[in-house]
N, C-alpha and C positions, 0 to 999 in steps of 0.2 A: 429228228424230232419224231415221235409217234404221236399221232392224233387218234384220240379215241372214236369208236364208233358213234357215240352220242354227239361228240362235237361236228362230227362228220354231217351227220344227220340236220344239226342245227344250222350249218353252214351251207347245205344243200339248196337248190332253187327248188321254189314250191312246184308240185305238179298239179297242172290244170287239164281238164279235159275239153276237147274240142269235138262237137257232134253236130251233124247235120239235123235241122229242123225245119219245119214247113212254116211259111210267112203266117200262116193260120194261127199258129202259136203266140205270136207277138204283135198281131194287126191291132189290138186293142191299145197296148202301150205305143205302138206307133203312131196311130191316129193322134193320140194325145200330144205328140211331139210334132206334128204336121209332116210325118214321113210316110211316103207312098210306099206299100207293099202288098203286093196280091198273095192271097191265100196260098196258091200253089207255088210260089217261090220257094227255092230252097237256099236256105241261110245257115250259118255256122255260128253256132254258140259255144261261148267258152264257160265252164263251169269249175267250181273250186272242189276240193275235196269232199265237201258235205253234200254236194249236188246242186248248190246254191248257183243259177244263172249269173254270171258277171258281165257278159257283154256279148252282143250279137254283130255279126260281119256278113257281108253280102258275098264274100268269098273265103274259101279255105286258107288259101295262101295268107291272105289279110289276117285272119285269125290267129294262125300260128306266128306270124310277125310280131303282132301286138303283144302275144303272151310272152315271147322272148324277149322283146323291148322292155317289158315291166318285170323282167327278171325270174319269170317262171319257164319251167319246162312242160311243153305241152305235148299232149298224148290224144291219139285219135281215139274216139269211141264210136263204135258201130251200132 
C-alpha cells in the first residue's frame, strides 16, 4: 500500500519547540498561581509552531518527556 505525502504529514506527530527561558519571563503568571520562581532561574518552555508558549517546566528532560507524552515531537531551540 502506498501512502501519499499528504497522508503522511497528517499522521505525523506535531512538532513543538523547547527553549530555555529566564524565570523573569513568567514571574507574573507564576505569582498569580502561587508558584515560587526566581528571575534568574532557567526554565524550559514548550512552544507550538506559531510560537505560542504552551507549557513551562523546571528542567529540559521534563519538557521533552511531556511533549512526547502528549504525542508531539520536541525539537530544541537555542
